[in-house]
C-alpha positions, 0 to 999 in steps of 0.5 A: 551454511557452515564452512561457507562464506556468508553472503553480504546482505545490505539492508536499506532501512531498519527492520524489527530487531527480531528480524535483524538479529536473525539476519546477522546470525545467518548472513553477513548482514549490513544493517541501517541502524539509524533508519536513514533512507540511503542516498543515491550514491549509497545505493550505488555503493551497495549494489556494487559490493552486495551479494544480496540487496534488501530494499524497501518499497520507498527505494527506487531500484531502477535500470540505471542503478541496476546497471551499476551492480557488481558481479556478485549481486544476484538477488534483490529481496524486497522487504515489501509486496509492491515492486513498482519501484524495482525495474524487474526487467532490467534485473532479469537482464543482468541475471538478478532475481527479484523477490517480494513478500506477498500474502502476509499483509492482507489482513492488516491492510484490510483492517486499515481500509475498514478503519478509514471507511468508518473514519471519514463518514463518522468524522472520527478525527474531527471529533477527536481533535475537539477534545485536544483543542484549546477550546473546551468541549461544551458537551453532547448535543443532538445535532452536533458532529453529525456524520453518515452511517455506512450500513446499507451503503454501496461499496465499490472496490477497485481491485478484487485481489487478496486485499480487496476480497478481505476488505469486502468480507469486513465491509459485508459484516458492517452491512455494506452492499459489495460491488467490484471492478477487476481485470477478471471476474472472481470465482462464483463461490466468492461472489456468492459468499460476498453477495458481490456485484461485478462491474465490467465498466469502472466508469459505471460502477464509480457513478453508482457507489456511496464509497469507493475503496482503491485496492489495486496494485500500482502499475503503468496501467493503473497510473491515474486510473482514477483520473479527473474524468473518472472522479467527476463520475462519482456522486457528491455524497460519495467517499473515497478511500485509498490504501493502495498507492498514491499515483492510482489517483490524480491527486490534483483532481481529487483536491479540486473536487473536495475543494468544490464540494463535489465529493463528500470526503476522502481517506488517504494512507498513501500519496502521489508524491510520497513522502511529500504531501500536497499542502492543499490536502493538509488544509482540507484535513484541517477542515475535516474534508479528508483523513490523512495517514502516513502510510500506516496500512500494513504497520503492525509488529506482526506484519513486519516480522512476517515480512522479514521472515519471508525475506530471510526464506527467499535469501536462504533458498537463493544461497542454497541454490534453490528457486526462491519461493517468492520470485517476481517475474518481469511479465507479472509486474 
């Protein structure tokens, strides 16, 4: 890009130093060194002057914001895979390309799903808190802190995409029986490898599983996919794990079921009104009914650097007049 003016790239949050350094080398990159979420007026100012906006999955880039974009904004290079907070259709109407960072967080997110799948039945956070509480641990006892084994149990995966399949591979190694519900049936070779059972009816699968793992994207079609009615189909001894998006589950209905003892437990890495966390969930966590994590599913150094490299590749392709490899089309969101 020698001899050309570098494009102004506005980055809404702090990224790994390695990624920011490369951004500064290649572009006129405006960093968010304080890592403070941008206010709405700051986002408006950013889209008015930027050539490229690099938001994260917590930024709302809706039609109203896009309508205020300046003539130079031609690319929204999302630092994240999910684009549920970006109005891709509105961007397309303004001639703005949207990209994301697919295929780099699959393994990290699947690892976290498996960790949570173990944490709830085996009461890991409850046990760990015993050693850090003021009350001294009395020592081992044959009937103390008993959980449930997961080997031999039935796992129902809601959303058998890349992450869902990666979760299934891990779960199979732990001895779980794999079941799944998806918009489309996966390849026969994948079913054979995982010895997986396909359920066309989500309702029927929910009623028969010991553990449910949510791995589908957040779209208008999946909002409250696990509604109060569907949650009530689950067996009282079952556990629910969500590392996808919070609004896929009716959180109030989930809380009520846990309070009433109609569900054995839940593990949540995401929340319906994130970053706000339902205070009733926090109370349930204190009682050991749920394990709560602050959206850590993809939080590895390697994963964040890989995401940054994807963003850079998309920006460079756009600046050089090529089609970015990770372009998101309106019909696919």
